[in-house]
Structures are given as structure tokens and as C-alpha cells.
GUNU-78113 format. One record per residue (C-alpha): residue number from 1; residue in one letter; x, y, z. Coordinates in steps of 0.25 Angstrom, whole numbers, plus 5000, padded with zeros to 4 digits. Example, Ala and Ser with C-alpha at 12.3 -4.5 7.8 and 13.67 -1.06 7.14 Angstrom:
// residues 2
NUPA  num  residuo    c1    c2    c3
NUPA    1        A  5049  4982  5031
NUPA    2        S  5055  4996  5029
This chain:
// residues 426
NUPA  num  residuo    c1    c2    c3
NUPA    1        M  5465  5410  5471
NUPA    2        I  5479  5412  5466
NUPA    3        D  5486  5425  5468
NUPA    4        S  5493  5429  5455
NUPA    5        K  5503  5438  5462
NUPA    6        E  5508  5426  5470
NUPA    7        K  5510  5417  5457
NUPA    8        L  5517  5426  5448
NUPA    9        C  5531  5424  5453
NUPA   10        E  5530  5409  5455
NUPA   11        V  5538  5398  5448
NUPA   12        L  5534  5384  5447
NUPA   13        E  5545  5374  5450
NUPA   14        I  5543  5359  5445
NUPA   15        R  5552  5347  5448
NUPA   16        G  5548  5338  5436
NUPA   17        G  5549  5324  5434
NUPA   18        K  5540  5320  5445
NUPA   19        D  5530  5308  5444
NUPA   20        L  5517  5315  5445
NUPA   21        K  5504  5308  5448
NUPA   22        G  5491  5310  5455
NUPA   23        T  5478  5317  5452
NUPA   24        I  5476  5332  5448
NUPA   25        E  5463  5339  5447
NUPA   26        I  5459  5349  5436
NUPA   27        S  5454  5363  5440
NUPA   28        G  5443  5371  5435
NUPA   29        A  5445  5377  5421
NUPA   30        K  5452  5391  5421
NUPA   31        N  5446  5393  5407
NUPA   32        S  5432  5390  5412
NUPA   33        A  5433  5397  5425
NUPA   34        L  5437  5411  5419
NUPA   35        P  5425  5413  5409
NUPA   36        N  5416  5407  5420
NUPA   37        M  5421  5417  5430
NUPA   38        A  5419  5428  5419
NUPA   39        A  5405  5424  5417
NUPA   40        T  5401  5427  5432
NUPA   41        I  5401  5442  5427
NUPA   42        L  5388  5438  5420
NUPA   43        T  5379  5437  5432
NUPA   44        D  5377  5444  5445
NUPA   45        D  5374  5431  5452
NUPA   46        T  5384  5422  5459
NUPA   47        V  5392  5413  5450
NUPA   48        E  5400  5402  5457
NUPA   49        L  5411  5394  5450
NUPA   50        H  5417  5381  5454
NUPA   51        N  5430  5374  5450
NUPA   52        V  5437  5388  5448
NUPA   53        P  5452  5386  5447
NUPA   54        T  5461  5394  5456
NUPA   55        L  5469  5401  5445
NUPA   56        L  5475  5415  5442
NUPA   57        D  5466  5417  5430
NUPA   58        V  5454  5414  5439
NUPA   59        K  5459  5424  5450
NUPA   60        T  5461  5434  5439
NUPA   61        M  5447  5432  5434
NUPA   62        I  5442  5433  5448
NUPA   63        H  5449  5447  5450
NUPA   64        L  5443  5452  5437
NUPA   65        L  5429  5448  5441
NUPA   66        Q  5431  5454  5455
NUPA   67        H  5435  5467  5448
NUPA   68        I  5423  5467  5439
NUPA   69        G  5415  5465  5452
NUPA   70        S  5412  5450  5455
NUPA   71        D  5412  5445  5469
NUPA   72        I  5420  5433  5469
NUPA   73        Y  5421  5422  5480
NUPA   74        D  5431  5411  5480
NUPA   75        L  5424  5400  5487
NUPA   76        S  5436  5391  5486
NUPA   77        G  5437  5377  5480
NUPA   78        G  5436  5383  5466
NUPA   79        V  5423  5390  5469
NUPA   80        I  5421  5405  5466
NUPA   81        R  5409  5413  5467
NUPA   82        F  5407  5426  5458
NUPA   83        R  5396  5437  5458
NUPA   84        L  5396  5450  5450
NUPA   85        K  5385  5458  5456
NUPA   86        D  5392  5472  5457
NUPA   87        L  5400  5476  5446
NUPA   88        N  5413  5483  5449
NUPA   89        S  5420  5485  5435
NUPA   90        L  5418  5481  5420
NUPA   91        E  5433  5481  5418
NUPA   92        A  5442  5469  5417
NUPA   93        P  5455  5476  5420
NUPA   94        Y  5469  5474  5413
NUPA   95        D  5476  5469  5426
NUPA   96        L  5466  5457  5427
NUPA   97        V  5463  5454  5412
NUPA   98        S  5478  5454  5408
NUPA   99        K  5480  5442  5417
NUPA  100        M  5470  5433  5410
NUPA  101        R  5464  5433  5397
NUPA  102        A  5451  5427  5402
NUPA  103        S  5448  5440  5408
NUPA  104        I  5442  5444  5394
NUPA  105        L  5430  5435  5398
NUPA  106        V  5424  5446  5407
NUPA  107        L  5421  5454  5395
NUPA  108        G  5409  5447  5390
NUPA  109        P  5402  5445  5403
NUPA  110        L  5404  5460  5407
NUPA  111        L  5399  5465  5393
NUPA  112        A  5387  5455  5395
NUPA  113        R  5383  5459  5409
NUPA  114        F  5387  5473  5410
NUPA  115        G  5389  5479  5396
NUPA  116        Y  5403  5484  5398
NUPA  117        A  5417  5478  5400
NUPA  118        Q  5431  5483  5400
NUPA  119        V  5441  5472  5399
NUPA  120        A  5456  5473  5397
NUPA  121        L  5462  5465  5386
NUPA  122        P  5466  5451  5391
NUPA  123        G  5479  5445  5395
NUPA  124        G  5483  5431  5399
NUPA  125        C  5493  5421  5393
NUPA  126        S  5502  5426  5382
NUPA  127        I  5499  5414  5373
NUPA  128        G  5495  5423  5361
NUPA  129        T  5484  5433  5356
NUPA  130        R  5470  5430  5362
NUPA  131        P  5462  5442  5356
NUPA  132        V  5449  5445  5362
NUPA  133        D  5444  5451  5349
NUPA  134        L  5434  5439  5348
NUPA  135        H  5428  5443  5361
NUPA  136        L  5426  5458  5357
NUPA  137        E  5420  5455  5344
NUPA  138        A  5410  5446  5350
NUPA  139        F  5406  5456  5360
NUPA  140        R  5405  5467  5349
NUPA  141        K  5395  5458  5341
NUPA  142        M  5387  5457  5354
NUPA  143        G  5385  5472  5355
NUPA  144        A  5397  5476  5364
NUPA  145        E  5405  5488  5360
NUPA  146        I  5420  5483  5362
NUPA  147        K  5432  5491  5362
NUPA  148        V  5447  5489  5366
NUPA  149        E  5455  5500  5372
NUPA  150        H  5466  5502  5381
NUPA  151        G  5468  5487  5383
NUPA  152        Y  5453  5485  5387
NUPA  153        I  5441  5479  5380
NUPA  154        I  5429  5488  5383
NUPA  155        G  5415  5482  5380
NUPA  156        K  5401  5488  5382
NUPA  157        V  5387  5485  5377
NUPA  158        A  5374  5493  5378
NUPA  159        G  5365  5483  5385
NUPA  160        R  5367  5468  5383
NUPA  161        L  5376  5461  5373
NUPA  162        K  5369  5456  5361
NUPA  163        G  5369  5442  5356
NUPA  164        A  5377  5439  5343
NUPA  165        V  5384  5429  5335
NUPA  166        I  5398  5428  5339
NUPA  167        K  5407  5420  5329
NUPA  168        F  5421  5419  5334
NUPA  169        P  5431  5418  5323
NUPA  170        R  5440  5408  5332
NUPA  171        K  5436  5401  5344
NUPA  172        T  5439  5409  5357
NUPA  173        V  5436  5403  5371
NUPA  174        T  5436  5416  5379
NUPA  175        G  5428  5423  5367
NUPA  176        T  5417  5412  5368
NUPA  177        E  5416  5414  5383
NUPA  178        N  5416  5429  5383
NUPA  179        V  5405  5429  5372
NUPA  180        L  5397  5418  5379
NUPA  181        M  5397  5426  5392
NUPA  182        A  5393  5439  5385
NUPA  183        A  5382  5432  5377
NUPA  184        V  5375  5426  5389
NUPA  185        L  5370  5440  5393
NUPA  186        A  5369  5446  5379
NUPA  187        E  5355  5449  5372
NUPA  188        G  5351  5438  5362
NUPA  189        E  5359  5426  5357
NUPA  190        T  5374  5425  5355
NUPA  191        V  5380  5414  5346
NUPA  192        I  5395  5411  5348
NUPA  193        E  5401  5404  5336
NUPA  194        N  5414  5397  5335
NUPA  195        A  5413  5397  5351
NUPA  196        A  5424  5390  5359
NUPA  197        L  5421  5376  5363
NUPA  198        E  5430  5375  5376
NUPA  199        P  5424  5369  5388
NUPA  200        E  5426  5382  5396
NUPA  201        V  5417  5389  5386
NUPA  202        V  5406  5378  5389
NUPA  203        D  5409  5379  5404
NUPA  204        L  5406  5394  5403
NUPA  205        A  5393  5392  5395
NUPA  206        N  5388  5382  5405
NUPA  207        M  5390  5391  5417
NUPA  208        L  5383  5403  5409
NUPA  209        K  5372  5393  5406
NUPA  210        K  5370  5390  5421
NUPA  211        M  5370  5405  5423
NUPA  212        G  5358  5406  5414
NUPA  213        A  5365  5409  5400
NUPA  214        D  5358  5403  5387
NUPA  215        I  5370  5396  5380
NUPA  216        E  5371  5385  5371
NUPA  217        G  5382  5379  5362
NUPA  218        E  5393  5380  5372
NUPA  219        G  5404  5370  5368
NUPA  220        T  5401  5372  5353
NUPA  221        D  5405  5382  5342
NUPA  222        V  5392  5390  5344
NUPA  223        I  5387  5395  5357
NUPA  224        R  5373  5402  5358
NUPA  225        V  5370  5411  5369
NUPA  226        R  5357  5418  5372
NUPA  227        G  5359  5429  5381
NUPA  228        V  5351  5431  5395
NUPA  229        R  5349  5442  5404
NUPA  230        N  5356  5437  5416
NUPA  231        L  5364  5426  5421
NUPA  232        N  5363  5419  5435
NUPA  233        G  5373  5414  5444
NUPA  234        V  5379  5400  5444
NUPA  235        T  5388  5390  5450
NUPA  236        H  5397  5383  5440
NUPA  237        K  5409  5374  5440
NUPA  238        I  5421  5377  5431
NUPA  239        I  5425  5365  5422
NUPA  240        P  5439  5358  5424
NUPA  241        D  5451  5364  5417
NUPA  242        R  5453  5356  5404
NUPA  243        I  5467  5363  5402
NUPA  244        E  5472  5360  5416
NUPA  245        A  5466  5346  5413
NUPA  246        G  5474  5345  5400
NUPA  247        T  5487  5350  5407
NUPA  248        F  5486  5339  5418
NUPA  249        A  5482  5328  5408
NUPA  250        I  5495  5331  5401
NUPA  251        L  5502  5330  5414
NUPA  252        S  5495  5317  5417
NUPA  253        A  5500  5312  5403
NUPA  254        L  5514  5316  5406
NUPA  255        F  5513  5308  5419
NUPA  256        D  5506  5296  5413
NUPA  257        G  5493  5297  5419
NUPA  258        K  5498  5298  5434
NUPA  259        I  5491  5311  5435
NUPA  260        V  5476  5310  5436
NUPA  261        I  5468  5322  5432
NUPA  262        K  5455  5325  5440
NUPA  263        N  5443  5333  5435
NUPA  264        Y  5448  5331  5421
NUPA  265        P  5439  5337  5410
NUPA  266        F  5440  5326  5400
NUPA  267        E  5430  5331  5390
NUPA  268        Y  5438  5344  5388
NUPA  269        L  5451  5337  5384
NUPA  270        T  5447  5327  5373
NUPA  271        Y  5456  5333  5363
NUPA  272        V  5468  5334  5372
NUPA  273        H  5466  5319  5376
NUPA  274        K  5467  5316  5361
NUPA  275        I  5481  5323  5361
NUPA  276        F  5485  5315  5373
NUPA  277        E  5481  5302  5366
NUPA  278        K  5489  5305  5354
NUPA  279        I  5501  5307  5362
NUPA  280        G  5499  5294  5369
NUPA  281        F  5491  5298  5382
NUPA  282        N  5478  5292  5387
NUPA  283        I  5468  5299  5395
NUPA  284        V  5463  5290  5406
NUPA  285        K  5450  5294  5414
NUPA  286        I  5450  5291  5428
NUPA  287        G  5436  5292  5434
NUPA  288        D  5426  5303  5429
NUPA  289        N  5436  5315  5429
NUPA  290        Q  5450  5310  5430
NUPA  291        V  5460  5307  5419
NUPA  292        A  5475  5303  5418
NUPA  293        V  5483  5304  5405
NUPA  294        V  5491  5291  5403
NUPA  295        R  5502  5288  5393
NUPA  296        S  5502  5277  5382
NUPA  297        E  5514  5269  5378
NUPA  298        R  5519  5280  5368
NUPA  299        L  5518  5295  5367
NUPA  300        N  5516  5302  5353
NUPA  301        P  5519  5316  5349
NUPA  302        V  5507  5324  5344
NUPA  303        A  5503  5336  5337
NUPA  304        V  5494  5345  5345
NUPA  305        E  5486  5358  5341
NUPA  306        T  5479  5367  5350
NUPA  307        K  5464  5371  5346
NUPA  308        E  5452  5376  5352
NUPA  309        Y  5443  5366  5361
NUPA  310        P  5440  5355  5359
NUPA  311        F  5454  5353  5353
NUPA  312        F  5468  5354  5360
NUPA  313        P  5468  5366  5369
NUPA  314        T  5479  5377  5368
NUPA  315        D  5479  5377  5383
NUPA  316        L  5485  5363  5383
NUPA  317        Q  5495  5366  5372
NUPA  318        A  5507  5369  5381
NUPA  319        Q  5504  5357  5390
NUPA  320        I  5503  5347  5379
NUPA  321        M  5516  5352  5373
NUPA  322        T  5523  5349  5386
NUPA  323        L  5518  5335  5385
NUPA  324        L  5523  5333  5371
NUPA  325        T  5537  5338  5374
NUPA  326        V  5539  5324  5381
NUPA  327        V  5532  5316  5370
NUPA  328        K  5542  5310  5361
NUPA  329        G  5541  5315  5346
NUPA  330        R  5537  5327  5340
NUPA  331        S  5524  5334  5344
NUPA  332        S  5518  5347  5340
NUPA  333        V  5508  5357  5347
NUPA  334        T  5501  5368  5338
NUPA  335        E  5495  5380  5345
NUPA  336        N  5483  5385  5337
NUPA  337        I  5477  5394  5348
NUPA  338        F  5487  5404  5353
NUPA  339        E  5499  5409  5345
NUPA  340        N  5509  5410  5357
NUPA  341        R  5506  5398  5365
NUPA  342        F  5520  5391  5364
NUPA  343        M  5527  5399  5374
NUPA  344        H  5529  5387  5383
NUPA  345        V  5537  5380  5372
NUPA  346        P  5550  5387  5376
NUPA  347        E  5548  5383  5390
NUPA  348        L  5546  5369  5387
NUPA  349        Q  5559  5370  5379
NUPA  350        R  5566  5374  5391
NUPA  351        L  5561  5361  5397
NUPA  352        G  5567  5353  5386
NUPA  353        A  5555  5352  5376
NUPA  354        E  5558  5352  5362
NUPA  355        I  5548  5361  5355
NUPA  356        R  5548  5369  5342
NUPA  357        I  5538  5379  5338
NUPA  358        K  5534  5382  5324
NUPA  359        G  5522  5391  5322
NUPA  360        R  5510  5387  5331
NUPA  361        T  5516  5373  5333
NUPA  362        A  5526  5367  5343
NUPA  363        Y  5534  5355  5339
NUPA  364        I  5538  5346  5351
NUPA  365        N  5549  5335  5351
NUPA  366        G  5546  5327  5363
NUPA  367        V  5558  5326  5373
NUPA  368        E  5561  5315  5384
NUPA  369        K  5559  5325  5395
NUPA  370        L  5559  5339  5399
NUPA  371        T  5568  5346  5409
NUPA  372        G  5565  5356  5420
NUPA  373        A  5568  5371  5417
NUPA  374        E  5563  5385  5420
NUPA  375        V  5551  5389  5411
NUPA  376        K  5540  5399  5412
NUPA  377        A  5525  5397  5410
NUPA  378        T  5522  5406  5398
NUPA  379        D  5507  5405  5399
NUPA  380        L  5496  5397  5407
NUPA  381        R  5496  5384  5399
NUPA  382        A  5511  5384  5397
NUPA  383        S  5513  5385  5412
NUPA  384        A  5506  5371  5413
NUPA  385        A  5515  5366  5402
NUPA  386        M  5527  5370  5410
NUPA  387        V  5522  5363  5422
NUPA  388        I  5520  5350  5415
NUPA  389        A  5534  5351  5409
NUPA  390        G  5540  5354  5422
NUPA  391        L  5533  5342  5428
NUPA  392        I  5539  5332  5418
NUPA  393        A  5552  5339  5416
NUPA  394        E  5565  5334  5423
NUPA  395        G  5569  5343  5434
NUPA  396        K  5564  5357  5439
NUPA  397        T  5556  5366  5431
NUPA  398        L  5553  5381  5435
NUPA  399        I  5540  5387  5428
NUPA  400        Y  5539  5403  5429
NUPA  401        D  5527  5411  5427
NUPA  402        I  5518  5401  5433
NUPA  403        Y  5507  5411  5435
NUPA  404        H  5502  5406  5421
NUPA  405        L  5500  5392  5428
NUPA  406        D  5492  5398  5439
NUPA  407        R  5482  5405  5429
NUPA  408        G  5477  5391  5424
NUPA  409        Y  5481  5380  5433
NUPA  410        E  5475  5379  5447
NUPA  411        N  5486  5375  5457
NUPA  412        I  5494  5367  5447
NUPA  413        D  5506  5365  5456
NUPA  414        S  5498  5360  5467
NUPA  415        K  5491  5350  5458
NUPA  416        L  5504  5345  5453
NUPA  417        K  5510  5343  5466
NUPA  418        L  5499  5334  5470
NUPA  419        L  5504  5325  5458
NUPA  420        G  5518  5325  5464
NUPA  421        A  5524  5337  5456
NUPA  422        E  5536  5344  5462
NUPA  423        I  5531  5358  5459
NUPA  424        S  5531  5371  5466
NUPA  425        R  5530  5386  5465
NUPA  426        I  5543  5394  5468
């Protein structure tokens, strides 16, 4: 696993303009691994997860689960074994939760299995407000007493949580996952309306069903859960990371299909492919699970809007904007999910991009080329955008604050070196 203390002071140096080619493999999905790891709290049997990516966020979740009392064994090769038999603490402390917003996902499992939880208000990327009020209101409807004081969410319930109808006023991925995990051990039926449709939610539901949960409707707007008394252990493989796949698909497009992507979750990126086709790129399947993104004769500017799955993901917004900086004409990117997710724009401008922001929309005038500069990674996905920009820019690019990159992209510099990138940590 990655040691966060070693990574905080590192800078990524990229010598751009190299002709990248070869095959790159997609890792397991961070946004699937984290809730599935939290779900190991729900049983005292052994849970073995495969295809777990080596990331800072994964290590933070491991530390949090160990603090709660889980015995965790890294069996190498992306296989980690979990067992929570002897409880140590029902608190998720601030020093761990502040590093990663997904820590809130232990709240539902702790309430469901132990009837009490004390979880620090979460941190993570500074990309805008992501309130947990929807989670808390849902748990209140399920019979929990919830209060927030001194920076902590404190929840308790007498006996078991009770099934309820939970109608989210807006879609929330972590809210859906948290309630789903709580509902599997609740008394009676829970109905989650306006549920998130993301593949990571479906993957969590699939793992819970293998553990003995009674769930139907995952992947639709309405999920029904009939609570059971106990869950058993399971061996489960994490799905491929569609955001990493989309990131490398953009890189493949910029290098005209010379980069082949292995373990590619084609079915999760249908809408992204439509945007590629509008720009002038074709997705070419190579075998069962490999693709390349090749250029047609002419590239066109496009208008992109982020929206909940199955539409264009906010987690690929910074990367697609980087691509559009070198597509001739005027494109636009509208961010509908988070209100503060254009922090990468000034960094792209330092590299020579022509971008103007008005409200929630960024207007991009394509330039012939980007040029190397010193930039910073302002958040997790913006860090990937800076890497893409550095690879296509002329000259040297230095990227600061790359710990963001290590939170969500497994061994990205090693993977890129195999393609011929001149990239190093200094």
C-alpha cells in the first residue's frame, strides 16, 4: 500500500510531446472498492475482495476499518481479506475521515449492526459542498436518533433499524450506498426512491446479495430491500474503474489510437462514447475487453454537460476539457453536479489553454498546442487532467500536490512509462 507521508512532498515532472503507444490496463474501481470495504462491517465472517486498487483512499479506509476493529490481511495482487469479529471502536475519528469523504460510508453499517456510530463530518476534495444531510434524514426515517455536535455525527438506535420509504430529493451515490447497507439488516422492507444508478451502486448490491441480502431493483430508480438477521462472508471481485478507463480513453484519442486500453468497461461509458463520436473519435474494440480511440478526418468542437449516470460523469469533466483545449473551434463544458469544480481552469490557462468561465459553464477556444509550465493538482480528477495536459504539451511540466493523483489512480506514472512517457517523481 502507498504511504501517504512519503507522497505529500513529491512533484511530478513530465517531458511532453513524446509519441506514446502500447497497452495500458484498467485497475479496480476506487468508487466501488470503498463502499464494498465499508460493507465488510456488516458481518463477522471473512470477506475477501479481489481487484482492489492500490490507492491512498483505499489505505485510508483500511486504517479506518482497523481502528473499528477489523482484522485485515493484504494478500497481494489486489486481494485483501477482512474480518470484523471483535469490535474495538464505534467511532470514525476526524484524523481519518477528514482525508476522504467516503469515510461517511461506515455510518450505515455501524448503525445497522451495532446500533451506534460516531462519525466525524467528512472531508475529501475541495470541489464544492457535498452535504450528508440526505444520509442523516434517511437514517432518522429508519428509526435512528441522529445529532451533530462538536464536528461529529452521532447516531444510535434501540434494537434494529426499521424499514422505511426513503425518497431522495436529488440523486446521491453515497447516500444510496449508505442506506442500502443499513437496510440489509433492518427490520422490514426499505424502499429507496430516486436511487443512484451508478455501476458502483450495482456492484455493492451484487456483493451484498452474495452475502445473503434480499435486494432487488439495483441499477434502477427504485431499490427494494427486505432486511435479514445476519449476513455471511463472501469472495467478491471489484469492477473495473470506469473513470480511469475514460481518462485513458481521452489519452488514447489524443494519440490517435496508439494506446490500447485493456480491461475496459465498455458498457459503463456509453454516453462518453457518444461525446467522443461527436468530436470525431471512433471507439474500436480489440478483442473482448480492449479498445482504442482513433481519430477521424476532422475534429469538431462540442458542448458537454455533466449529469448523473448514465450521462456524462463529473469525474471526467476536467479530462474532457483538456482534450477540448486542442480541438479547433469553440467548445463548452457545463458543470451541473458541483459548484466549485473549475479549479483546474487556471492551471490549464498556465499551459496556454484559452478558457473563459461564465457561471457554471467554461467556454474553450481550441489552440494549436499547449506548452509546459508549473501547475498544481487542485483535486483528484483535475490531477489526471494535468497529467494529460503535460503529456501533450511542448516542453517540461511540473505538477505539484500530486497526492490527489495517488488517491484515485493506481501507479499511473508506472503505467505511462510503459507507453513511453518521460515522467518522474522528484
